[in-house]
N, C-alpha and C positions, 0 to 999 in steps of 0.2 A: 504493499499500499504506499502511495506517495503521501508525504506530509508536507505541510507548509504553515507558516503563521497566518497568511492571508491568501484566500482564493478570490480572484477577481473574474467575474463573468461578463465578458464584453470587451472588445478590442477597439472601441472608438476613442474619442478624445479624452473622456473622463476616465475610462478604464486604463488607458496607457499612461495618462499623467498621474493617476493614483499609484499605479505600479511604480513609476519612476520615483515619486516622492517617498513611498513606503520603503522601497529597496534601498534608497539612500540613508535611511535611518538604521539599516542593518537587518530589517525584517526579511524573512524568506517569503517570496511572493511568487505565486503561480497565477498566470492569466490565461484563460481559455476563451477562444473566439470561434463561433460556429462557422463563420465564413472566413474572410480576409480582413486584415487590419484596416481600419478606416473605410470599410466598404459600405457602411450604413449612413445615417444622417450626418455623421461627423464629416464625411467626405463628399456629401452630395449637396450640402447647403451652399449658399452664395457668399458666405464669409463676412457678413455684416458684424460690426462691433457697435451695437446700438445701446448706449448706456442711458439714453433718455427712456422714459417709460414708453412701452410699446402701445400702439393703437388698440390692441386687443384688451388691454387693461382699462382703457378709457371709455370704451363704447358700451359697456354694460352697467353703468351707474356709479354713483359716488362710493358705494360700499366696497366694491372690488378695487376701484382706483385708490381708495384710502389703504386697503390692504396691500396692494401692490407697491405703494410708496414705501412700504417698510423694507423692501429689498434694495432700495437705493443705496444703503450702506454697503451691500455686496457689490453694486455697480462701481462704487468708489474703489473698492479693493481690486476689482477686475481691471480697472484702468491701470493700476500699478503693475499688475501681473502681466498684462499685455505689453507694457512699455519695456519690461525686462526680459521677455521670453526669448527673443532672438540671441541676446548675449549669453543667457544661461545655457541654451542648447547649442550655441555656436552654428546656427543654421539661418539662412535667409528665408524667411517665411512670407516675405512681401507685406509685412505689417506696415500700414500707412494710417497714422492717426493725425489726419490734417483737419478734423472737425466734421460735425454733422449738423444738418439742418432738418427740422421737422416742420413741414409747411402746412399752411391753411389757405383755403380758397373762398370760404364763405364767412360771413360774420358769425354764424353759429360755430364754425370750426375755430375761429379766432378766439372765441370765449372758451372753448374747450382747451385750446393751447395755453391760454392765460392760466386756467385752473391747473393744468398739468405743470406748468412752470413754477407756480407757487408751491405746489407740493414738493417738487424737486429741490427748490431752493431751501425750503424748510428742512429738508433731509441732508443738506450740505452739498448738493450737486451744483456746480457752477454754470447753470443754464441761463442764457440771456435771451430776452424776448426782443425781436427785431420787427419793424414794420416791413412792408413789402420792398420799398425802395432800399432800405438798408440791407435787406437779405440779398437783393440783386447786386448791390455794390460789392458784397462779399463774394457772391457767386453769380456772375453775369449770365450763366446759362439758364437761370430760372426765368420762367416766362411771366407775362403780365397778369396772369390769373392768380398769382401768389399774393395774398393780402398781408401775410405775416409769416414769421417763421421763429421757432426757438432754436438757438444755436448752442452747441456744446463742443468746446474746442478739442476734446479728447476722443471724440468718435472717429470711426473709420472703417477699415476692413483688413482682412488678412487672407492668405491662401489656405483654404481648408484641406486641400489635397496634399499640401506639403506638411502640415502640422502633425497629423496623426502618425505618419511614418517617422517623423523626427522624434516624437515622444516615445514611440515604440523602440527606436534605436537607443535612446537615452535610458529607457527602462531596462533593456537588455544589458547595456553597458554597466548599469548599477547593480546587476546580478539577478534581476527578475527573469523568471522563465515564462516566455510567451509561446503559446501553442495555438495555431490556427486550424480551421477545418475540424474542430473538436467540439462536440455538442454535449451539453449537460442533460443527461437523461433522467437522473434522480437527484434529489437534494434534500437532506434532512438533518435534524439535530441528532447528535450522538450521545448516547448514555455516558455520563461522566464529563460532558462538555465538548464543545466544538461541533463541527458539521462534517458530514460525509457526502461527497458528490460523486456520482458515477458518470464518467465522461467516456464518450465513444468517439472513435475515429476510424479511418480505413483499416487500421490494424486490430480493431476490436475495442474492448472497453477496459477501463481501470477505475479504481477508486482513489480519490484524493481526500485526505483528512486535513481540515483547516481549522485553526482556532477561531478565525473570523472570516466572514464572506462579504463581499461587496458585489451587488448586482447593478451593473451599468450597461444593460443590453438594449437600450433604446426601446423600440416598439415591442421587443420580445421580453421586456422586464416583467410584465404581469404574468406571463407564462412561467418564467423562471421562479418568480415568487410563489406561484401556485404549487410548484413542485415541493415547496417548503410548507405548504398548507396556509399560505398567507394571501389574502386579497390585497391588491395594489391597484388603486383607481387611476390608472394611466390608460389612455386610449389613443389608438393610431390615427394619424391624420396625414393624408396625401397632399403634398404642396407642389406648386409649379414654379419653376425658375426659367428665365429666358437670357439669352446673350446676343448682343448685336455684333456685327463685324467690328474690326478694330478701327479706331479713329484717333486723330490727334488729341492731346489732352484738353478736355473741355469740362471735366467734372472732378475736381479734386476732393469734393466732399461726399460723405454719405448723405443721401436724400431720403427722407422718410415723410409720411403724410399723416396728419392727426385724424383725418376723417375718411381717407380712402385707403385701400390696401395697396401700398407702394413702398418699396425700398429700391434704391438705385445707387450704383457706384461704378466707377471706372476702374477696372482691374489693371494690374501691373502691365499686362500685354496690350492694353488699349481697348479691349471690349467693354461695352456698357452692360453690366449685369442688372437685370430687372426682376424683382419678385415682390414680396410683401404680404404673403399669406393667402394667395389665391388657390382654391382647392383643386386637387387632382382626384381622379376616381380610383379609389382603392380596389384591387383585384379581390374577386370573391372566390371562395372554395365551393366546389360543386354541391356539397351538403349544407352550405350556409356558413357565414362568418367570413372574416377577411383573411386573404392569403398574403401574408407578409413577405413571403419568399418571392412573389411576383411583383414586377414593377408596376406602380400606379400609372394610369393612363392620363394623358393630357386632355383636358377639357377645352375645346376650341373657344367656348364663351369666356372661360377664365383667361385664356391667352389674349384674347381681343380686348377684354376689359382692363387687363394688367397693362397692356401696351398703350391703351387710350389714356389711362392715368399718367403714365410716363410722359407721353407727348404733351399732355395738358400742362404738366409742371416744367418739363424741360423740352421745349419745341424742337430743338436740334435733333433730338432722338428720332423724330419722324423722318429724317433724311437718310437714316441708316438702314442697312439690310439686317433682318433677323436671321441669324445663322444656326441657332440651336435653341430648342426648348427641352427641358428635361424635368423629371419628377423625383421627389424623394419622400420618404415616410419618416415623420417625427411623431412625438407624442405630446399630448396635453393632459393635465390632471383634471380631476373633478372640479377644482376650484381655480384653475388656470395657473396657479403658482407651481413652481418646480417642487419635487419631493426629494429631499436630500437629508440623509442622516441615518441614525440607528433606530431600528424598530424596537420600542420599549418592551413589547410582549415577547421578543426574541433576542435577548442580548447577544451582541457579536454579529448580528445580521444587519448590514447596511444596504441602502439603496440610493441611487442618484438617477433622476430622470424627470421629464415633464416640461420641456421647453427652455429656451434661453441657454441651451447647453453648449452653444459655440461661444457666445459672448461671455458667459459665466463659467464655462467648463473648466478652465485653468484654475479659477478660484474654488469652484466646488472640489476639485481634486486635491488641492493644497489643504483645504480645511478638513475634508474627509480623512486624509492621511493623518492630520493631527489628532482628530477624534479617535481614529483606530489605534493610534499610539498611546491613548489614554489621557489626552489633554482635553479639558473643557473647551467647547467652541461655541460660545453663545451667539456668534454671527449666524449660525445655522438654525437657530430656534424657530424663526419664522417659517422655515421650509421643512420642519421636522415631520416625518411620516406619522408621528404620534397624533397629529390632528385628525388622522383617519383610524384611530385605535378601535372606534366603535365598529368598524367593519370586521374586525378580527376578534371581537369579544366572544364569539361563539366557536372559535377554533380551538382544536385540541392542542 
């Protein structure tokens, strides 16, 4: 039987970064990934570093917005983590933090922008509210429809396809064992403490005994938790991303929208990447349920609406050719906030997932590693899975 201090299930950003941090403390770490490193949402997203509150937290009333404002403290930590990651890893990840603008096109959206900015400033985020002309002075590519924008100098973007492999290499260099194409078939508490996981691959199956477990498997996290007899209220969401042809530098900032689904930035190679939360159609299993092993389908109406929003905000985008649309599958929690931390009903069992995992993933991993090393991490209290303890109150 294999043994380790920590078993990490999932080879995306959070899993690999957690393995890196834990291995550097001297812990023996085994990471298993059912597919390939960075093959899920960690490598399929568009790479936005959006430290302002996302539109999805603002469109469902003040109660959710007030709750979401509590994670701004984590956003401040994430800004520092992103500013230092290339030096720490010694890898060019095309991290560009040249600032971000969240725009508004109607008086109602301006009011929402003002409310959002007040919440952020109260939580210590250096967001500045600009009128439309001031926003265009800062970013001339913005069109005349923009009435106002909130600006945060720390926002930007990075290359998600480079980050995961770099973190995996750093984790291996620190002593972690990373295994791909290895699927967890069973997972349970062990009499006397710790956990046993049955892992299968092309060569058969083996059992890994770990003192602690971290599940960071993206859309597959609920199924892994179910193996341990735990409900985890994370739900798969198919999302659309688009890329234009390469063009000269026109958009140094991350652009978001307070009232429409839009995120936009210019990648290192010159392409304009356009997304913002437009849905893609999840694949279905023949007997019912979602097939997470199949790629979600592009919805033409999502693509056209996404591109329309982009052109309305940055008219120059309308002169470019669209060269690619792709889909990815992420997760959202029942209350839209990420779920990160130890499950109180099962000590030693940690989970991380539920959105914002690219922007906040480095910070989640660093804080989880601290928590798994025995240090109190109050910064994660707002995201604790224990807010859903009632779902597991009937579990054995």
